[in-house]
N, CA and C atoms as an extended XYZ file, in Angstrom:
594
Properties=species:S:1:pos:R:3:atomname:S:1:resname:S:1:resid:I:1 pbc="F F F"
N        98.609       99.945      -25.882 N   MET     1
C        98.062      100.435      -25.117 CA  MET     1
C        96.194       99.704      -25.069 C   MET     1
N        95.860       99.466      -23.819 N   ARG     2
C        95.038       98.505      -23.626 CA  ARG     2
C        93.450       99.864      -24.181 C   ARG     2
N        92.631       98.522      -25.308 N   ARG     3
C        91.184       99.207      -25.829 CA  ARG     3
C        90.157       99.057      -24.819 C   ARG     3
N        89.453       99.811      -24.800 N   THR     4
C        88.559       99.753      -24.252 CA  THR     4
C        87.051       98.800      -25.003 C   THR     4
N        85.700       98.269      -24.167 N   ARG     5
C        85.124       97.990      -24.715 CA  ARG     5
C        84.261       98.895      -26.160 C   ARG     5
N        84.055       99.835      -25.513 N   GLY     6
C        83.917      101.393      -26.428 CA  GLY     6
C        84.457      101.291      -27.443 C   GLY     6
N        85.711      101.438      -27.231 N   GLN     7
C        86.865      101.483      -28.504 CA  GLN     7
C        86.697      100.599      -29.645 C   GLN     7
N        86.972       99.808      -29.138 N   LEU     8
C        86.657       98.408      -30.081 CA  LEU     8
C        85.546       97.960      -30.875 C   LEU     8
N        84.408       98.375      -30.010 N   TRP     9
C        82.914       98.533      -30.711 CA  TRP     9
C        82.835       99.627      -32.013 C   TRP     9
N        83.631      100.810      -31.516 N   ILE    10
C        83.971      102.075      -32.499 CA  ILE    10
C        84.569      101.590      -33.598 C   ILE    10
N        85.449      100.864      -33.759 N   LEU    11
C        86.731      100.361      -34.631 CA  LEU    11
C        85.541       99.378      -35.366 C   LEU    11
N        84.609       98.353      -35.262 N   THR    12
C        84.369       97.346      -35.438 CA  THR    12
C        83.243       98.411      -36.416 C   THR    12
N        82.747       99.538      -35.825 N   MET    13
C        81.481       99.899      -36.937 CA  MET    13
C        82.505      100.699      -37.729 C   MET    13
N        82.988      101.362      -37.516 N   ALA    14
C        84.168      101.918      -38.461 CA  ALA    14
C        84.644      100.930      -39.602 C   ALA    14
N        84.978       99.938      -39.432 N   ALA    15
C        85.542       99.046      -40.450 CA  ALA    15
C        84.335       98.576      -41.433 C   ALA    15
N        83.079       98.296      -40.665 N   ILE    16
C        81.708       97.633      -41.480 CA  ILE    16
C        81.601       98.923      -42.350 C   ILE    16
N        81.742       99.884      -42.045 N   VAL    17
C        81.108      101.254      -42.870 CA  VAL    17
C        81.785      101.200      -44.100 C   VAL    17
N        83.496      101.502      -43.516 N   VAL    18
C        84.105      101.065      -44.669 CA  VAL    18
C        84.482      100.174      -45.659 C   VAL    18
N        83.532       99.120      -45.550 N   TRP    19
C        83.277       97.748      -45.984 CA  TRP    19
C        82.483       98.212      -46.947 C   TRP    19
N        81.340       98.626      -46.394 N   LEU    20
C        80.393       99.093      -46.808 CA  LEU    20
C        80.040      100.025      -48.224 C   LEU    20
N        81.104      100.824      -48.107 N   THR    21
C        81.054      101.716      -48.905 CA  THR    21
C        82.257      101.629      -49.811 C   THR    21
N        83.091      100.876      -49.777 N   SER    22
C        84.098      100.271      -50.574 CA  SER    22
C        83.224      100.069      -52.046 C   SER    22
N        84.241       99.901      -53.254 N   SER    23
C        84.106       99.634      -54.352 CA  SER    23
C        83.319       98.241      -55.311 C   SER    23
N        84.313       97.452      -53.745 N   THR    24
C        84.093       96.470      -53.894 CA  THR    24
C        83.017       95.796      -53.638 C   THR    24
N        82.272       96.271      -52.669 N   ALA    25
C        81.192       95.997      -51.771 CA  ALA    25
C        79.879       96.901      -52.207 C   ALA    25
N        79.731       97.142      -53.909 N   ARG    26
C        78.858       98.654      -54.335 CA  ARG    26
C        77.352       97.564      -53.791 C   ARG    26
N        76.290       98.466      -53.732 N   ALA    27
C        75.372       98.471      -53.358 CA  ALA    27
C        74.303       97.949      -54.970 C   ALA    27
N        73.970       96.808      -54.995 N   ASP    28
C        72.829       96.003      -56.347 CA  ASP    28
C        71.449       96.627      -56.085 C   ASP    28
N        70.994       97.320      -56.917 N   GLY    29
C        69.165       97.643      -56.786 CA  GLY    29
C        68.594       96.468      -57.338 C   GLY    29
N        67.455       96.239      -56.788 N   LEU    30
C        66.603       95.181      -57.372 CA  LEU    30
C        64.939       95.474      -57.187 C   LEU    30
N        64.909       95.224      -58.625 N   PHE    31
C        63.077       95.115      -58.660 CA  PHE    31
C        63.132       93.999      -59.393 C   PHE    31
N        61.874       93.258      -58.431 N   VAL    32
C        61.248       91.710      -58.527 CA  VAL    32
C        59.819       91.923      -58.381 C   VAL    32
N        59.380       92.152      -59.753 N   PRO    33
C        57.433       91.759      -59.654 CA  PRO    33
C        57.483       90.082      -59.553 C   PRO    33
N        56.695       89.493      -58.861 N   PHE    34
C        56.630       88.538      -59.054 CA  PHE    34
C        54.932       87.503      -58.717 C   PHE    34
N        54.795       86.532      -58.899 N   VAL    35
C        53.253       86.130      -58.726 CA  VAL    35
C        53.717       84.781      -58.198 C   VAL    35
N        52.644       84.407      -57.622 N   GLY    36
C        52.810       82.874      -56.802 CA  GLY    36
C        51.555       82.416      -56.090 C   GLY    36
N        51.596       81.710      -54.970 N   ALA    37
C        50.240       80.988      -54.202 CA  ALA    37
C        50.434       81.305      -52.933 C   ALA    37
N        49.435       81.723      -52.146 N   ASP    38
C        49.431       81.446      -51.085 CA  ASP    38
C        48.454       79.875      -50.695 C   ASP    38
N        49.320       79.416      -49.457 N   PHE    39
C        48.586       77.971      -49.217 CA  PHE    39
C        49.295       77.714      -47.660 C   PHE    39
N        48.685       76.759      -47.237 N   GLY    40
C        48.637       76.413      -45.977 CA  GLY    40
C        47.866       77.551      -44.855 C   GLY    40
N        47.693       77.307      -43.583 N   GLY    41
C        47.086       78.085      -42.660 CA  GLY    41
C        45.541       78.511      -42.934 C   GLY    41
N        45.573       79.304      -42.932 N   ASP    42
C        43.983       80.043      -43.417 CA  ASP    42
C        43.977       80.515      -44.587 C   ASP    42
N        44.852       80.186      -45.471 N   ALA    43
C        44.742       80.863      -47.119 CA  ALA    43
C        43.378       79.513      -47.097 C   ALA    43
N        42.695       79.870      -48.277 N   GLY    44
C        41.636       79.238      -48.690 CA  GLY    44
C        40.856       78.498      -47.710 C   GLY    44
N        40.695       79.131      -46.259 N   SER    45
C        40.152       79.006      -45.113 CA  SER    45
C        38.398       78.867      -45.331 C   SER    45
N        37.800       77.917      -46.588 N   CYS    46
C        36.139       78.409      -46.702 CA  CYS    46
C        35.434       77.528      -46.314 C   CYS    46
N        35.417       77.072      -45.091 N   GLU    47
C        34.771       75.826      -44.966 CA  GLU    47
C        33.184       75.794      -45.200 C   GLU    47
N        32.495       74.964      -45.503 N   GLY    48
C        30.993       74.972      -46.261 CA  GLY    48
C        31.080       75.973      -47.961 C   GLY    48
N        31.677       75.952      -48.282 N   ILE    49
C        31.597       77.379      -49.160 CA  ILE    49
C        32.307       76.554      -50.826 C   ILE    49
N        31.313       76.042      -51.449 N   THR    50
C        31.898       76.078      -52.954 CA  THR    50
C        31.460       76.681      -54.026 C   THR    50
N        32.676       76.582      -54.943 N   PRO    51
C        33.818       75.997      -54.891 CA  PRO    51
C        34.982       76.688      -53.855 C   PRO    51
N        35.868       76.035      -53.760 N   CYS    52
C        36.738       76.340      -52.732 CA  CYS    52
C        38.091       75.855      -52.722 C   CYS    52
N        39.475       76.553      -53.148 N   GLU    53
C        40.441       76.589      -53.529 CA  GLU    53
C        41.109       77.147      -52.317 C   GLU    53
N        42.086       75.857      -52.294 N   SER    54
C        43.090       75.286      -51.224 CA  SER    54
C        44.747       76.393      -51.292 C   SER    54
N        44.963       76.550      -52.695 N   LYS    55
C        45.898       77.467      -52.883 CA  LYS    55
C        45.839       78.996      -53.340 C   LYS    55
N        45.850       80.143      -53.130 N   GLN    56
C        45.486       81.232      -53.728 CA  GLN    56
C        46.283       81.809      -54.310 C   GLN    56
N        45.922       82.638      -55.800 N   LEU    57
C        46.916       83.506      -56.424 CA  LEU    57
C        46.981       84.371      -55.708 C   LEU    57
N        48.446       85.287      -55.888 N   THR    58
C        49.114       86.250      -55.030 CA  THR    58
C        50.151       87.115      -56.022 C   THR    58
N        50.413       87.864      -55.941 N   TYR    59
C        51.356       88.945      -56.989 CA  TYR    59
C        51.699       89.972      -55.926 C   TYR    59
N        52.504       90.668      -56.820 N   GLY    60
C        53.028       91.809      -55.798 CA  GLY    60
C        54.733       92.212      -56.153 C   GLY    60
N        55.389       92.918      -55.704 N   ILE    61
C        56.441       93.666      -56.420 CA  ILE    61
C        57.266       94.018      -55.170 C   ILE    61
N        58.586       93.452      -55.262 N   GLY    62
C        59.805       93.762      -54.313 CA  GLY    62
C        60.818       94.537      -54.727 C   GLY    62
N        61.222       95.752      -54.056 N   VAL    63
C        62.103       96.484      -54.171 CA  VAL    63
C        63.295       96.693      -53.548 C   VAL    63
N        64.151       97.026      -53.513 N   GLY    64
C        65.057       96.518      -52.508 CA  GLY    64
C        67.030       96.717      -53.236 C   GLY    64
N        67.546       96.840      -52.437 N   PHE    65
C        69.363       96.573      -52.839 CA  PHE    65
C        69.796       95.560      -51.623 C   PHE    65
N        71.093       95.436      -52.281 N   MET    66
C        71.910       94.210      -51.494 CA  MET    66
C        73.347       94.652      -51.835 C   MET    66
N        73.967       95.000      -50.626 N   VAL    67
C        75.702       95.088      -50.782 CA  VAL    67
C        76.496       94.070      -50.899 C   VAL    67
N        76.837       93.870      -51.973 N   GLY    68
C        77.943       92.919      -52.143 CA  GLY    68
C        77.433       91.595      -52.148 C   GLY    68
N        76.153       91.791      -52.701 N   GLY    69
C        75.212       90.330      -52.448 CA  GLY    69
C        75.153       89.502      -51.363 C   GLY    69
N        75.521       90.430      -50.255 N   VAL    70
C        75.398       89.583      -49.090 CA  VAL    70
C        74.562       89.858      -47.986 C   VAL    70
N        74.370       91.440      -47.729 N   ILE    71
C        73.099       92.009      -46.910 CA  ILE    71
C        72.974       92.996      -47.763 C   ILE    71
N        71.023       92.678      -47.120 N   GLY    72
C        70.370       94.131      -47.850 CA  GLY    72
C        69.156       94.695      -47.762 C   GLY    72
N        68.275       95.472      -47.736 N   PHE    73
C        67.102       95.379      -47.148 CA  PHE    73
C        66.091       95.368      -48.656 C   PHE    73
N        64.622       94.962      -48.483 N   GLU    74
C        63.406       94.827      -49.372 CA  GLU    74
C        62.414       95.319      -48.751 C   GLU    74
N        61.745       96.598      -49.326 N   GLY    75
C        60.618       96.944      -49.279 CA  GLY    75
C        59.322       95.717      -50.060 C   GLY    75
N        58.412       95.262      -49.786 N   GLU    76
C        57.680       94.341      -50.272 CA  GLU    76
C        56.265       94.518      -50.254 C   GLU    76
N        55.572       94.881      -51.324 N   PHE    77
C        53.952       94.564      -51.560 CA  PHE    77
C        53.695       93.407      -52.158 C   PHE    77
N        52.477       93.105      -51.425 N   ALA    78
C        52.085       91.505      -52.625 CA  ALA    78
C        50.479       91.611      -51.659 C   ALA    78
N        49.616       91.321      -53.218 N   HIS    79
C        48.264       91.398      -52.816 CA  HIS    79
C        47.742       90.282      -53.437 C   HIS    79
N        46.611       89.356      -52.373 N   ALA    80
C        46.130       88.116      -52.574 CA  ALA    80
C        44.573       88.020      -52.674 C   ALA    80
N        44.005       88.303      -53.924 N   PRO    81
C        42.640       88.492      -54.208 CA  PRO    81
C        42.281       86.899      -53.630 C   PRO    81
N        40.780       86.785      -53.112 N   ARG    82
C        40.066       85.667      -52.900 CA  ARG    82
C        41.077       84.607      -51.940 C   ARG    82
N        41.649       85.220      -51.187 N   PHE    83
C        42.319       84.658      -50.367 CA  PHE    83
C        41.934       83.704      -49.566 C   PHE    83
N        40.704       83.904      -48.847 N   PHE    84
C        39.371       82.924      -48.065 CA  PHE    84
C        38.848       81.782      -49.591 C   PHE    84
N        39.125       81.982      -50.356 N   GLY    85
C        38.127       81.122      -51.319 CA  GLY    85
C        36.955       82.288      -51.851 C   GLY    85
N        36.648       81.589      -53.052 N   GLU    86
C        35.184       81.724      -53.846 CA  GLU    86
C        34.153       81.510      -53.348 C   GLU    86
N        32.942       81.928      -53.472 N   GLY    87
C        31.678       81.873      -53.124 CA  GLY    87
C        30.906       82.686      -53.475 C   GLY    87
N        29.581       82.830      -53.260 N   SER    88
C        28.506       83.905      -52.959 CA  SER    88
C        28.742       84.306      -51.832 C   SER    88
N        29.088       83.328      -51.191 N   ALA    89
C        28.903       83.799      -49.522 CA  ALA    89
C        30.079       85.051      -49.050 C   ALA    89
N        30.867       84.965      -50.327 N   ARG    90
C        31.976       85.898      -50.027 CA  ARG    90
C        32.404       86.199      -51.110 C   ARG    90
N        31.559       87.517      -51.490 N   ALA    91
C        31.689       87.766      -52.918 CA  ALA    91
C        33.023       88.760      -53.142 C   ALA    91
N        33.658       89.155      -52.188 N   ASP    92
C        34.943       89.811      -52.115 CA  ASP    92
C        35.873       89.692      -51.016 C   ASP    92
N        37.078       89.333      -51.245 N   ASN    93
C        37.743       89.362      -49.848 CA  ASN    93
C        39.351       89.085      -50.262 C   ASN    93
N        40.169       89.758      -49.729 N   TYR    94
C        41.470       89.712      -49.852 CA  TYR    94
C        42.308       90.100      -49.305 C   TYR    94
N        43.604       89.742      -49.130 N   VAL    95
C        44.520       90.148      -48.052 CA  VAL    95
C        45.875       90.627      -48.878 C   VAL    95
N        46.249       91.769      -48.276 N   MET    96
C        47.478       92.845      -48.701 CA  MET    96
C        48.344       92.638      -47.880 C   MET    96
N        49.901       92.585      -48.407 N   THR    97
C        50.971       92.432      -47.200 CA  THR    97
C        51.566       93.613      -47.479 C   THR    97
N        52.440       94.437      -46.552 N   PHE    98
C        53.613       95.495      -46.853 CA  PHE    98
C        54.814       95.327      -45.666 C   PHE    98
N        55.558       94.563      -46.307 N   MET    99
C        56.811       94.513      -45.466 CA  MET    99
C        58.067       94.927      -45.536 C   MET    99
N        58.707       95.292      -44.597 N   GLY   100
C        59.971       96.008      -44.695 CA  GLY   100
C        61.028       94.402      -44.111 C   GLY   100
N        61.678       94.256      -45.415 N   ASN   101
C        62.786       92.916      -44.539 CA  ASN   101
C        64.036       92.979      -44.804 C   ASN   101
N        64.653       92.430      -44.427 N   VAL   102
C        66.053       92.350      -44.252 CA  VAL   102
C        66.710       91.168      -44.873 C   VAL   102
N        67.713       91.134      -46.202 N   LEU   103
C        68.139       90.499      -46.924 CA  LEU   103
C        69.458       89.785      -46.151 C   LEU   103
N        69.649       88.925      -46.260 N   VAL   104
C        71.042       88.073      -46.037 CA  VAL   104
C        71.544       86.956      -47.143 C   VAL   104
N        72.276       87.131      -48.155 N   GLY   105
C        72.871       86.236      -49.315 CA  GLY   105
C        74.111       85.998      -49.137 C   GLY   105
N        74.082       84.789      -50.048 N   VAL   106
C        75.320       84.199      -50.188 CA  VAL   106
C        75.609       84.354      -51.835 C   VAL   106
N        76.673       85.139      -52.153 N   PRO   107
C        76.936       85.560      -53.526 CA  PRO   107
C        77.853       84.310      -54.332 C   PRO   107
N        77.325       83.262      -54.936 N   LEU   108
C        77.847       82.311      -55.614 CA  LEU   108
C        78.018       82.156      -57.082 C   LEU   108
N        78.776       83.759      -57.882 N   GLY   109
C        78.377       83.927      -59.034 CA  GLY   109
C        77.079       84.354      -59.417 C   GLY   109
N        76.601       83.602      -60.600 N   PRO   110
C        75.639       83.929      -60.776 CA  PRO   110
C        74.197       83.149      -60.228 C   PRO   110
N        74.510       82.305      -59.130 N   VAL   111
C        73.535       82.043      -58.250 CA  VAL   111
C        73.567       82.388      -57.410 C   VAL   111
N        72.681       82.555      -56.465 N   ARG   112
C        72.801       83.742      -55.374 CA  ARG   112
C        71.741       83.080      -54.251 C   ARG   112
N        71.684       81.914      -53.495 N   PRO   113
C        70.778       82.042      -52.252 CA  PRO   113
C        70.670       82.787      -51.346 C   PRO   113
N        69.688       82.870      -50.522 N   TYR   114
C        69.413       84.040      -49.801 CA  TYR   114
C        68.322       83.890      -48.494 C   TYR   114
N        68.620       84.088      -47.298 N   ALA   115
C        67.514       84.173      -46.418 CA  ALA   115
C        66.665       85.902      -46.309 C   ALA   115
N        65.543       85.556      -45.599 N   VAL   116
C        64.848       87.000      -45.655 CA  VAL   116
C        63.929       87.125      -44.311 C   VAL   116
N        63.816       88.283      -43.821 N   GLY   117
C        62.896       88.410      -42.347 CA  GLY   117
C        62.856       89.789      -42.238 C   GLY   117
N        61.510       89.915      -41.760 N   GLY   118
C        61.153       91.047      -41.525 CA  GLY   118
C        59.543       91.668      -41.561 C   GLY   118
N        59.159       92.470      -40.923 N   ILE   119
C        57.800       92.845      -40.358 CA  ILE   119
C        57.220       94.287      -41.094 C   ILE   119
N        56.025       94.204      -40.865 N   GLY   120
C        55.235       94.809      -41.531 CA  GLY   120
C        53.823       94.897      -41.284 C   GLY   120
N        52.975       95.272      -42.430 N   VAL   121
C        51.606       95.049      -41.922 CA  VAL   121
C        50.662       94.201      -42.880 C   VAL   121
N        49.708       93.535      -42.300 N   ILE   122
C        49.153       92.678      -43.055 CA  ILE   122
C        47.616       92.874      -42.886 C   ILE   122
N        46.831       93.289      -43.932 N   HIS   123
C        45.972       94.079      -44.333 CA  HIS   123
C        44.793       92.971      -44.994 C   HIS   123
N        43.774       92.676      -44.138 N   THR   124
C        42.873       91.802      -44.280 CA  THR   124
C        40.918       92.208      -44.670 C   THR   124
N        40.787       92.019      -45.411 N   ASP   125
C        39.247       92.581      -46.260 CA  ASP   125
C        38.255       91.576      -46.627 C   ASP   125
N        37.286       91.042      -46.051 N   ILE   126
C        36.197       90.179      -46.222 CA  ILE   126
C        34.814       91.255      -45.920 C   ILE   126
N        34.043       90.745      -46.975 N   ASN   127
C        32.952       90.865      -47.195 CA  ASN   127
C        31.784       89.744      -47.502 C   ASN   127
N        31.190       89.716      -46.286 N   GLN   128
C        29.819       88.314      -46.680 CA  GLN   128
C        28.450       88.825      -46.898 C   GLN   128
N        27.913       88.496      -47.946 N   SER   129
C        26.692       88.703      -48.537 CA  SER   129
C        25.621       87.259      -48.255 C   SER   129
N        24.735       87.473      -47.288 N   THR   130
C        23.834       86.627      -47.193 CA  THR   130
C        22.145       87.347      -47.858 C   THR   130
N        21.564       86.469      -47.279 N   VAL   131
C        20.055       86.771      -47.356 CA  VAL   131
C        19.645       87.956      -46.416 C   VAL   131
N        19.344       89.264      -47.195 N   GLY   132
C        19.162       90.072      -46.094 CA  GLY   132
C        19.847       90.782      -45.226 C   GLY   132
N        21.101       90.240      -45.365 N   ALA   133
C        22.106       90.728      -44.544 CA  ALA   133
C        23.663       91.084      -45.553 C   ALA   133
N        24.619       92.211      -45.176 N   TYR   134
C        25.406       92.548      -46.205 CA  TYR   134
C        27.005       92.712      -44.730 C   TYR   134
N        27.746       92.026      -44.336 N   ASN   135
C        28.274       92.451      -43.469 CA  ASN   135
C        30.182       92.796      -44.118 C   ASN   135
N        30.705       93.643      -43.973 N   ALA   136
C        32.139       93.648      -44.223 CA  ALA   136
C        33.351       93.946      -42.923 C   ALA   136
N        34.217       92.929      -42.978 N   TYR   137
C        35.114       93.291      -42.195 CA  TYR   137
C        36.319       93.863      -42.955 C   TYR   137
N        37.124       94.504      -41.652 N   SER   138
C        38.484       94.962      -42.344 CA  SER   138
C        39.478       95.130      -41.231 C   SER   138
N        40.774       94.865      -41.599 N   ASN   139
C        41.829       94.854      -40.202 CA  ASN   139
C        43.119       95.098      -40.809 C   ASN   139
N        43.591       95.872      -39.835 N   ASN   140
C        45.237       96.017      -40.524 CA  ASN   140
C        45.868       95.866      -39.143 C   ASN   140
N        46.691       94.225      -39.422 N   SER   141
C        47.666       93.944      -38.109 CA  SER   141
C        49.048       94.118      -38.185 C   SER   141
N        50.037       93.946      -37.372 N   LEU   142
C        51.200       94.164      -37.444 CA  LEU   142
C        51.474       92.935      -37.449 C   LEU   142
N        52.516       92.344      -38.873 N   GLY   143
C        52.749       91.095      -39.129 CA  GLY   143
C        54.029       91.020      -39.301 C   GLY   143
N        54.709       89.628      -39.522 N   MET   144
C        55.898       89.195      -39.939 CA  MET   144
C        56.162       88.306      -41.023 C   MET   144
N        57.328       88.339      -41.448 N   SER   145
C        57.679       87.148      -42.662 CA  SER   145
C        58.985       86.425      -42.338 C   SER   145
N        59.161       85.477      -42.502 N   VAL   146
C        60.450       84.757      -42.739 CA  VAL   146
C        60.360       84.110      -43.661 C   VAL   146
N        61.960       83.508      -44.521 N   GLY   147
C        61.659       82.543      -45.255 CA  GLY   147
C        63.075       82.769      -46.220 C   GLY   147
N        63.167       82.492      -47.575 N   GLY   148
C        64.321       82.430      -48.163 CA  GLY   148
C        64.142       81.846      -49.341 C   GLY   148
N        64.977       82.054      -50.387 N   GLY   149
C        64.955       81.490      -51.912 CA  GLY   149
C        66.070       81.546      -52.743 C   GLY   149
N        66.532       81.680      -53.844 N   LEU   150
C        67.162       81.532      -54.816 CA  LEU   150
C        67.128       82.215      -55.681 C   LEU   150
N        68.123       83.206      -55.799 N   ILE   151
C        68.289       83.944      -57.408 CA  ILE   151
C        69.132       83.695      -58.447 C   ILE   151
N        68.540       83.268      -59.758 N   GLY   152
C        69.859       82.850      -60.592 CA  GLY   152
C        69.741       84.078      -61.515 C   GLY   152
N        70.946       85.091      -62.037 N   LEU   153
C        70.867       85.889      -62.667 CA  LEU   153
C        71.585       85.079      -64.303 C   LEU   153
N        70.585       85.517      -65.368 N   PHE   154
C        71.258       84.938      -66.764 CA  PHE   154
C        72.163       86.167      -67.030 C   PHE   154
N        71.993       87.378      -66.651 N   SER   155
C        73.090       88.167      -67.307 CA  SER   155
C        73.588       89.438      -66.185 C   SER   155
N        73.989       90.526      -66.427 N   GLN   156
C        74.559       91.532      -65.165 CA  GLN   156
C        72.913       91.938      -64.427 C   GLN   156
N        71.951       92.139      -65.458 N   HIS   157
C        70.520       92.915      -65.140 CA  HIS   157
C        69.214       92.329      -64.932 C   HIS   157
N        69.441       90.886      -65.589 N   VAL   158
C        68.150       89.741      -65.671 CA  VAL   158
C        68.213       88.627      -64.867 C   VAL   158
N        67.454       88.567      -64.140 N   GLY   159
C        67.403       86.922      -63.616 CA  GLY   159
C        65.818       86.464      -63.298 C   GLY   159
N        66.207       85.033      -62.290 N   LEU   160
C        64.642       84.677      -62.060 CA  LEU   160
C        64.840       84.287      -60.386 C   LEU   160
N        63.877       84.829      -59.462 N   ARG   161
C        63.986       84.667      -57.758 CA  ARG   161
C        62.822       83.354      -58.057 C   ARG   161
N        63.303       82.388      -57.311 N   GLY   162
C        62.062       81.543      -56.290 CA  GLY   162
C        62.146       81.702      -54.889 C   GLY   162
N        61.272       82.032      -54.449 N   ASP   163
C        60.897       82.253      -53.494 CA  ASP   163
C        59.731       81.855      -52.005 C   ASP   163
N        60.251       81.090      -51.494 N   LEU   164
C        59.084       81.046      -49.949 CA  LEU   164
C        59.145       81.422      -48.539 C   LEU   164
N        57.974       81.926      -48.470 N   ARG   165
C        58.118       82.582      -47.165 CA  ARG   165
C        56.358       82.317      -46.148 C   ARG   165
N        56.744       82.209      -45.261 N   TYR   166
C        56.167       82.392      -43.915 CA  TYR   166
C        55.813       83.473      -43.461 C   TYR   166
N        53.925       83.870      -43.422 N   LEU   167
C        53.782       84.906      -42.868 CA  LEU   167
C        52.609       84.893      -41.945 C   LEU   167
N        52.696       85.714      -41.112 N   ARG   168
C        51.430       85.777      -40.006 CA  ARG   168
C        51.396       87.178      -39.326 C   ARG   168
N        50.209       87.143      -38.743 N   THR   169
C        50.213       88.848      -37.835 CA  THR   169
C        50.470       88.403      -36.721 C   THR   169
N        51.067       89.304      -36.205 N   LEU   170
C        51.298       89.292      -34.792 CA  LEU   170
C        50.472       89.621      -33.624 C   LEU   170
N        48.952       89.879      -34.144 N   GLU   171
C        47.857       90.319      -33.294 CA  GLU   171
C        46.676       89.466      -33.892 C   GLU   171
N        45.897       89.224      -32.702 N   ASP   172
C        44.679       88.096      -33.013 CA  ASP   172
C        43.434       89.168      -34.171 C   ASP   172
N        42.933       88.540      -35.159 N   LEU   173
C        41.848       88.799      -35.641 CA  LEU   173
C        40.359       88.216      -34.978 C   LEU   173
N        39.855       88.903      -35.378 N   THR   174
C        38.290       88.792      -34.652 CA  THR   174
C        37.450       88.487      -35.732 C   THR   174
N        37.059       87.686      -36.738 N   PHE   175
C        36.004       87.596      -37.861 CA  PHE   175
C        35.261       86.495      -37.260 C   PHE   175
N        34.228       86.387      -36.637 N   PRO   176
C        33.755       85.495      -36.137 CA  PRO   176
C        32.747       84.247      -36.981 C   PRO   176
N        32.004       84.985      -38.159 N   SER   177
C        31.845       84.365      -39.140 CA  SER   177
C        32.732       83.592      -40.801 C   SER   177
N        34.030       83.778      -39.950 N   PHE   178
C        34.775       83.165      -40.749 CA  PHE   178
C        35.765       82.738      -40.289 C   PHE   178
N        35.465       82.075      -39.309 N   GLN   179
C        36.208       81.091      -38.424 CA  GLN   179
C        38.133       81.774      -37.906 C   GLN   179
N        37.457       82.718      -37.697 N   LEU   180
C        38.836       83.877      -37.185 CA  LEU   180
C        38.251       84.237      -36.219 C   LEU   180
N        38.049       83.944      -35.014 N   ASP   181
C        37.856       84.146      -33.328 CA  ASP   181
C        38.998       84.356      -32.709 C   ASP   181
N        39.455       85.840      -32.894 N   SER   182
C        40.421       85.872      -31.751 CA  SER   182
C        41.699       84.745      -32.058 C   SER   182
N        41.884       84.959      -33.643 N   LYS   183
C        43.463       83.798      -33.663 CA  LYS   183
C        43.944       84.786      -34.580 C   LYS   183
N        45.568       84.408      -34.500 N   SER   184
C        46.072       85.331      -35.704 CA  SER   184
C        46.242       84.047      -37.091 C   SER   184
N        45.963       85.278      -38.182 N   LEU   185
C        46.450       84.746      -39.386 CA  LEU   185
C        47.619       84.261      -39.778 C   LEU   185
N        48.103       83.187      -40.515 N   ASP   186
C        49.038       82.947      -41.068 CA  ASP   186
C        49.170       81.904      -42.165 C   ASP   186
N        49.955       81.830      -43.131 N   PHE   187
C        49.976       81.491      -44.500 CA  PHE   187
C        51.634       81.022      -44.848 C   PHE   187
N        51.575       80.375      -45.814 N   TRP   188
C        53.033       80.279      -46.490 CA  TRP   188
C        52.486       81.063      -48.144 C   TRP   188
N        53.853       81.271      -48.659 N   ARG   189
C        53.627       82.281      -49.720 CA  ARG   189
C        54.755       81.191      -50.662 C   ARG   189
N        54.595       80.653      -51.877 N   GLY   190
C        55.544       80.222      -52.784 CA  GLY   190
C        55.227       81.143      -54.105 C   GLY   190
N        56.239       81.641      -54.702 N   SER   191
C        56.447       82.572      -55.681 CA  SER   191
C        57.508       82.690      -56.626 C   SER   191
N        57.614       82.733      -58.100 N   ILE   192
C        58.604       82.989      -58.613 CA  ILE   192
C        58.729       84.364      -59.217 C   ILE   192
N        59.382       85.440      -59.467 N   GLY   193
C        59.504       86.662      -59.765 CA  GLY   193
C        60.929       86.842      -60.850 C   GLY   193
N        60.735       87.924      -61.515 N   LEU   194
C        61.592       88.243      -62.370 CA  LEU   194
C        62.287       89.416      -62.081 C   LEU   194
N        63.775       89.427      -61.705 N   VAL   195
C        64.900       89.728      -61.096 CA  VAL   195
C        65.286       90.961      -62.217 C   VAL   195
N        65.137       92.276      -62.377 N   LEU   196
C        65.885       93.430      -62.744 CA  LEU   196
C        67.073       93.782      -61.447 C   LEU   196
N        67.961       94.096      -61.955 N   ARG   197
C        68.954       94.231      -61.258 CA  ARG   197
C        69.867       95.619      -61.646 C   ARG   197
N        69.791       96.665      -61.016 N   PHE   198
C        70.569       98.154      -61.429 CA  PHE   198
C        71.471       98.718      -60.598 C   PHE   198
């Protein structure tokens, strides 16, 4: 009997569901606290301000799962204090990211390379203090992230993760005093994290 495209699609989806729920493709939970640095793009873009570092500290937490070590989902939060550099003119500034990501991995025993990509919110906050004036700028923008990394497991439940991601806003920011006049915010983030698998 000839099958229609709709029937083939239903059979394909059913096969995927069976595979995802089988005992050989169980979901592994992942909890990953990490620390790293933001660099490139707008990270440390503090023209005329001394001192100014081109790489900015960042830290955060990723929580997610992978099915069979092949595909999964991750919710990630990261905070980068002094993202735009340090100096009296910028007493306080930071960038926070909240991302929902899809993970695609290759389970090669204890070593697992993966690719990651997703969307979320990039929150930017900048305070400017000058003689006789104080300005505060705050913005929430839709953003995206894409990258990859490598997970190395020392045991069934503990390992390390090396990760590199590119992040950018999908909307333009307008902070004229900080060289962010109608432009997207973008930067790279490299990090290392402790992998707790459950």
